[in-house]
C-alpha positions as CSV (number, residue, x, y, z in Angstrom):
1,X,0.4,27.1,-6.9
2,X,2.0,28.2,-3.6
3,X,0.6,25.1,-1.8
4,X,1.9,22.9,-4.7
5,X,5.3,24.5,-4.4
6,X,5.4,23.9,-0.7
7,X,4.4,20.2,-1.1
8,X,7.1,19.7,-3.7
9,X,9.7,21.4,-1.5
10,X,8.8,19.1,1.3
11,X,9.0,16.0,-1.0
12,X,12.4,17.2,-2.2
13,X,13.6,17.5,1.4
14,X,12.2,14.0,2.2
15,X,14.2,12.6,-0.8
16,X,17.4,14.4,0.2
17,X,17.0,14.1,3.9
18,X,18.3,10.4,4.3
19,X,21.3,11.1,2.0
20,X,23.7,12.0,4.8
21,X,22.8,8.8,6.6
22,X,23.2,6.7,3.5
23,X,26.5,8.4,2.6
24,X,27.8,7.7,6.1
25,X,27.0,4.0,5.6
26,X,28.5,3.7,2.1
27,X,31.7,5.8,2.6
28,X,32.8,3.5,5.4
29,X,33.6,1.0,2.7
30,X,33.7,2.9,-0.6
31,X,36.1,5.7,-1.4
32,X,34.4,9.1,-1.6
33,X,34.8,9.9,-5.3
34,X,34.0,6.3,-6.3
35,X,30.8,6.6,-4.2
36,X,29.8,9.8,-6.0
37,X,30.4,8.1,-9.4
38,X,28.2,5.2,-8.4
39,X,25.5,7.6,-7.2
40,X,25.4,9.8,-10.3
41,X,26.2,6.9,-12.7
42,X,23.3,4.7,-11.5
43,X,21.0,7.8,-11.5
44,X,22.0,8.6,-15.1
45,X,21.0,5.1,-16.2
46,X,17.7,5.2,-14.3
47,X,16.9,8.7,-15.6
48,X,17.7,7.8,-19.2
49,X,15.5,4.7,-19.0
50,X,12.6,6.8,-17.7
51,X,13.3,9.3,-20.4
52,X,13.2,6.7,-23.2
53,X,10.1,4.9,-21.8
54,X,8.3,8.3,-21.9
55,X,9.2,8.7,-25.6
56,X,11.9,11.3,-25.0
57,X,15.6,11.5,-25.7
58,X,18.6,13.5,-24.9
59,X,19.3,16.6,-27.0
60,X,21.4,16.3,-30.1
61,X,25.0,17.6,-29.9
62,X,24.8,21.4,-29.9
63,X,24.8,24.5,-27.9
64,X,22.4,23.2,-25.2
65,X,25.1,20.9,-23.9
66,X,27.2,23.8,-22.7
67,X,24.7,25.0,-20.0
68,X,24.1,21.3,-19.2
69,X,27.8,20.9,-18.6
70,X,27.9,24.1,-16.4
71,X,25.1,22.8,-14.2
72,X,26.7,19.3,-14.1
73,X,29.9,20.9,-12.9
74,X,28.5,23.3,-10.3
75,X,25.4,21.3,-9.1
76,X,26.9,17.9,-8.6
77,X,30.6,17.4,-9.6
78,X,32.3,20.3,-7.7
79,X,30.1,20.4,-4.6
80,X,29.9,16.6,-4.1
81,X,33.7,16.4,-4.2
82,X,34.2,19.4,-2.0
83,X,31.8,18.0,0.6
84,X,33.4,14.6,0.6
85,X,36.9,16.2,1.0
86,X,35.9,18.8,3.6
87,X,34.1,16.5,6.0
88,X,37.5,14.9,6.7
89,X,38.6,18.2,8.3
90,X,35.3,19.8,9.5
91,X,32.8,18.6,12.0
92,X,29.4,17.7,10.5
93,X,27.8,20.3,12.7
94,X,29.8,23.1,11.2
95,X,29.2,21.5,7.7
96,X,25.5,21.8,8.3
97,X,25.8,25.5,9.2
98,X,28.0,26.3,6.2
99,X,25.6,24.4,4.0
100,X,23.0,26.8,5.2
101,X,24.8,29.6,3.3
102,X,23.4,28.2,0.1
103,X,20.1,30.2,0.2
104,X,22.1,33.4,1.0
105,X,24.3,32.9,-2.0
106,X,21.2,32.1,-4.1
107,X,19.2,35.2,-3.3
108,X,22.3,37.4,-3.9
109,X,23.2,35.8,-7.2
110,X,19.5,35.7,-8.3
111,X,19.3,39.4,-7.6
112,X,22.4,40.1,-9.7
113,X,21.8,37.7,-12.6
114,X,18.0,37.6,-13.0
115,X,15.2,40.1,-13.6
116,X,12.3,38.1,-11.9
117,X,13.9,37.0,-8.6
118,X,15.1,40.2,-7.0
119,X,16.1,40.5,-3.4
120,X,13.3,41.8,-1.2
121,X,13.0,42.4,2.6
122,X,10.7,39.4,2.8
123,X,13.1,37.1,1.2
124,X,16.0,38.3,3.3
125,X,14.0,37.9,6.4
126,X,12.8,34.4,5.4
127,X,16.4,33.2,4.6
128,X,17.7,34.7,7.9
129,X,15.0,32.9,9.9
130,X,15.8,29.7,8.2
131,X,19.5,30.0,9.0
132,X,18.7,30.8,12.6
133,X,16.5,27.7,12.7
134,X,19.5,25.6,11.5
135,X,21.6,27.1,14.4
136,X,18.9,26.0,16.8
137,X,19.2,22.4,15.5
138,X,22.9,22.3,15.9
139,X,23.2,24.4,19.1
140,X,23.4,21.3,21.5
141,X,26.3,19.8,19.5
142,X,28.1,23.2,19.4
143,X,28.5,23.2,23.2
144,X,31.2,20.5,23.1
145,X,33.3,22.6,20.7
146,X,33.9,22.4,16.9
147,X,36.9,21.0,15.0
148,X,37.7,22.5,11.6
149,X,40.5,23.5,9.4
150,X,40.7,26.7,7.3
151,X,40.8,24.9,4.0
152,X,37.9,22.7,5.1
153,X,35.8,25.7,5.9
154,X,36.7,27.4,2.6
155,X,35.8,24.2,0.7
156,X,32.3,24.2,2.3
157,X,31.8,27.9,1.5
158,X,32.7,27.3,-2.1
159,X,30.3,24.4,-2.1
160,X,27.4,26.5,-0.9
161,X,28.3,29.2,-3.5
162,X,28.4,26.5,-6.2
163,X,25.0,25.2,-5.3
164,X,23.6,28.8,-5.3
165,X,25.1,29.6,-8.7
166,X,23.8,26.3,-10.3
167,X,20.3,27.0,-9.0
168,X,20.2,30.5,-10.6
169,X,21.9,29.4,-13.8
170,X,19.7,26.3,-14.3
171,X,16.5,28.3,-14.0
172,X,17.8,31.0,-16.4
173,X,19.2,28.7,-19.1
174,X,17.6,25.3,-18.8
175,X,14.0,26.0,-17.7
176,X,12.7,25.4,-21.2
177,X,13.8,21.8,-21.2
178,X,11.5,19.0,-20.0
179,X,12.0,18.2,-16.3
180,X,13.4,14.8,-17.1
181,X,15.8,15.9,-19.8
182,X,17.9,18.3,-17.6
183,X,18.7,15.9,-14.8
184,X,19.4,13.1,-17.2
185,X,22.0,15.2,-19.2
186,X,23.4,16.5,-15.9
187,X,24.0,13.1,-14.4
188,X,25.5,11.7,-17.6
189,X,28.0,14.6,-17.8
190,X,28.7,14.4,-14.0
191,X,29.6,10.7,-14.4
192,X,32.0,11.5,-17.3
193,X,33.6,14.3,-15.2
194,X,34.1,12.2,-12.1
195,X,35.0,8.8,-13.5
196,X,38.6,9.7,-14.4
197,X,39.1,11.3,-11.0
198,X,37.8,8.1,-9.3
199,X,40.2,5.9,-11.3
200,X,43.2,8.1,-10.6
201,X,42.6,9.0,-7.0
202,X,40.5,6.2,-5.5
203,X,41.7,3.4,-7.7
204,X,38.5,1.4,-7.0
205,X,39.7,-1.8,-8.6
206,X,42.3,-2.1,-5.9
207,X,39.7,-1.8,-3.1
208,X,38.0,-4.7,-1.4
209,X,34.5,-5.6,-2.5
210,X,31.9,-3.6,-0.5
211,X,29.3,-5.3,1.6
212,X,25.6,-5.6,0.5
213,X,24.8,-2.9,3.0
214,X,27.2,-0.4,1.4
215,X,26.0,-1.3,-2.1
216,X,22.4,-0.9,-1.0
217,X,23.1,2.5,0.4
218,X,24.6,3.6,-2.9
219,X,21.6,2.3,-4.8
220,X,19.2,4.1,-2.5
221,X,21.2,7.3,-2.9
222,X,21.1,6.9,-6.7
223,X,17.4,6.1,-6.9
224,X,15.8,8.4,-4.3
225,X,18.5,11.0,-3.4
226,X,19.5,11.7,-6.9
227,X,17.3,10.4,-9.8
228,X,13.8,11.1,-8.2
229,X,15.1,14.0,-6.2
230,X,16.3,15.9,-9.3
231,X,13.1,15.2,-11.2
232,X,11.2,16.9,-8.4
233,X,13.9,19.6,-8.1
234,X,13.6,20.7,-11.8
235,X,9.8,20.5,-11.8
236,X,9.8,22.8,-8.7
237,X,12.3,25.1,-10.4
238,X,9.9,25.6,-13.3
239,X,7.2,27.1,-11.1
240,X,9.2,28.7,-8.2
241,X,12.1,31.2,-8.2
242,X,15.6,29.9,-7.3
243,X,15.6,31.8,-4.0
244,X,12.6,29.7,-2.9
245,X,13.9,26.4,-4.1
246,X,17.1,26.9,-2.2
247,X,15.1,26.9,1.1
248,X,15.1,23.1,0.8
249,X,18.6,23.3,2.3
250,X,17.0,24.3,5.6
251,X,14.4,21.4,5.5
252,X,17.0,18.6,5.0
253,X,18.2,18.7,8.7
254,X,14.5,18.6,9.8
255,X,14.1,15.3,7.8
256,X,17.3,14.0,9.3
257,X,16.1,14.7,12.9
258,X,12.7,13.1,12.2
259,X,14.5,10.0,10.9
260,X,16.4,9.9,14.1
261,X,13.2,10.0,16.1
262,X,11.4,7.3,14.0
263,X,14.3,4.9,13.4
264,X,16.6,5.4,16.4
265,X,14.0,6.4,19.0
266,X,15.6,9.8,19.7
267,X,13.7,12.4,21.6
268,X,13.2,16.0,20.4
269,X,14.5,18.9,22.5
270,X,13.0,22.3,22.7
271,X,15.7,23.6,20.3
272,X,14.4,21.2,17.6
273,X,10.9,22.5,17.9
274,X,12.2,26.1,17.8
275,X,14.4,25.3,14.8
276,X,11.6,23.7,12.8
277,X,9.2,26.6,13.6
278,X,11.7,29.2,12.4
279,X,12.5,27.2,9.3
280,X,8.9,26.7,8.4
281,X,8.1,30.4,9.1
282,X,11.1,31.5,6.9
283,X,9.9,29.2,4.0
284,X,6.4,30.6,4.2
285,X,7.7,34.2,4.1
286,X,9.9,33.5,1.1
287,X,6.9,31.8,-0.6
288,X,4.8,34.9,-0.1
289,X,2.3,33.2,2.2
290,X,1.8,36.5,4.2
291,X,2.0,38.8,1.2
292,X,-1.8,39.0,0.9
293,X,-2.3,39.8,4.6
294,X,-3.1,43.4,5.3
295,X,-3.6,45.1,8.6
296,X,-7.1,46.5,9.0
297,X,-7.4,50.3,8.5
298,X,-9.6,52.3,10.8
299,X,-11.2,55.5,9.6
300,X,-11.1,58.3,12.0
301,X,-14.5,59.1,13.4
302,X,-15.6,62.6,12.6
303,X,-16.6,64.7,15.7
304,X,-18.5,67.1,13.4
305,X,-22.3,67.2,14.2
306,X,-24.5,65.3,11.8
307,X,-25.6,67.4,8.8
308,X,-22.9,70.1,9.4
309,X,-20.8,71.0,6.4
310,X,-17.1,71.8,6.5
311,X,-16.4,75.5,5.9
312,X,-14.2,76.4,3.0
């Protein structure tokens, strides 16, 4: 099960890793909130089609839609908007660091709100190593200085806290639903939440028609970075605690760097290798990979002559 969880975590990171590149391509021509609506709206259509082809359907109107609405608000709607807004005022390097606060918020909230995902020294160590690994990745870019506003920093901190809360809340209140139902309901509600904002703020009908490249980026975001990614996300959440699932945050920059090597021919620095090693070590620790290891115990050799009994 631990190996399966690790493979799903890597797959989830691979699906989310290219998202930042795709967003950068699309947002050059499409306003931020309109981009998000296109992303979650197309994902909702695809997920619903998969759900119906599998013989399933969305829940009937009732109480279950309240936790779905909470997750839709805190997992997609609020953080997506905050990230799009904050990156206008905060360097992407600092955004990556603050996004790394997600596992910290997750383990703290899981400790407070759940009974089966308590904070342990191993989890704290693993999360700390992961965050240090992220710092190694961004260290070269930090040497030139960082640009940020106070409100931009606060927005990214709230975004990380929102992700952490949604993780813990979804595992506690939605884990009984099929893995395809939860993301479908979430994306439908997120679309309904965001569509009015896009119409009022972005006014997409007054914008020029995007290029095929920008539209293709949105479609790729919807299919791989949203629909398929959230199917894997919720399947992983059924078998792993929220604190472990949140570690995917640290793997996403790794995928981004590997894409730069493969697509752009970039070369890895020693800080990249160190960062990847620390992140992988942190994930293995949180996953309990070293829990079964025990240091050998040596019995003290007796100096008593053979056959001699101890006196009482």
